[in-house]
N, C-alpha and C positions, 0 to 999 in steps of 0.2 A: 043331564050334564055328563053323566058317565058315558053315554053314547057319543057325545061330542068329543070327549077325551079319547075314546077308542078310535074314532074316525081320524082324529089328528095324529095319534100314534101310528095308525096304519098308513096314513099319507106320508108321515115323516119316514117310516121304515121303507116305503116305496121309493122316496127320494134318496135315501141313503144307499139303496141298492143301485139306483141309477148313477149316483155319484161314484160308487165303487166300480161300476161297469166302465164309466168314463176313465177312471184312473187306470184300470186294467188295460184298456185300449192304449193309453199313453205309455204304459210300462211294457206293453207287448213287444215281442221281438219283431223287428222289421222283416219284410220279405227278403227272399234270396237275392233278387235282382237289385233291390234297394241297398242291401249290404254290399254287393259287388260295386255298385255305383259310388257308394260312400268310400269304399276302399280305394277305388281308382282316383277319386278326387284328392284323397289324403296323400296317395302316392305321388301324384303330380305336384302337389304343393311341397312335399318333402324333397323331390328331385330338383325343384327350383332353388332349394337352399344349399345344394351340394356344390362344393368348390372343385370344379373339374380341372384336371391338369392341362397344361398347355401341350402343344405338339412336341416342343423341345424337351419338356420334362418326361413325356411318355417315351420318346426315343432314348433319352438318357437312361431312364430306369430299365428299359428293355435291354439295352446293351450291358448294363450292370448285371442283370439276371443271367444273360447268356454267358458272360464272363465267369460268374460264380458257378454256373452249371459245368462249364468246361474245367475249371480248377478242381471242383469236387470230383468230377469224372476222372481226371488225371490221378488224383490221390487214390481213388478206389482202384484204378488200373494198376498203379504202382504197388499198393498193398496186395492185390490179387497176384501180381507177378512174384512178389517176394514170398507170399504164402505158398504159392504153387512150387516155387523153386525149393523152399524148405521141405515141403512134403516129398518132392522128388529125391532130395538128398537123403532124407530119412528112409525112404523106401529102398534106395540103392544100398544103404548101410545095413539094412536088415536082411538083405538077400545073401 
């Protein structure tokens, strides 16, 4: 009877190892191309959810950005002109 118990324990240990190997395969990291394929599928599904702006909204936002850049550029130019003039005045006073 002891031999039968040993054989059963050995068989059970072997099946436990096989089960563990199966679990390891399931938990194993997928291959490089499988991960890229999964990423592309997920990206495609996310892009379908995006609320894309209309042409009118895009043109309007672009014009607003251009106007803001021009306004900021003018302010920087005015500040630079005033600072340059102040430095010139200080340099002429120090001579």
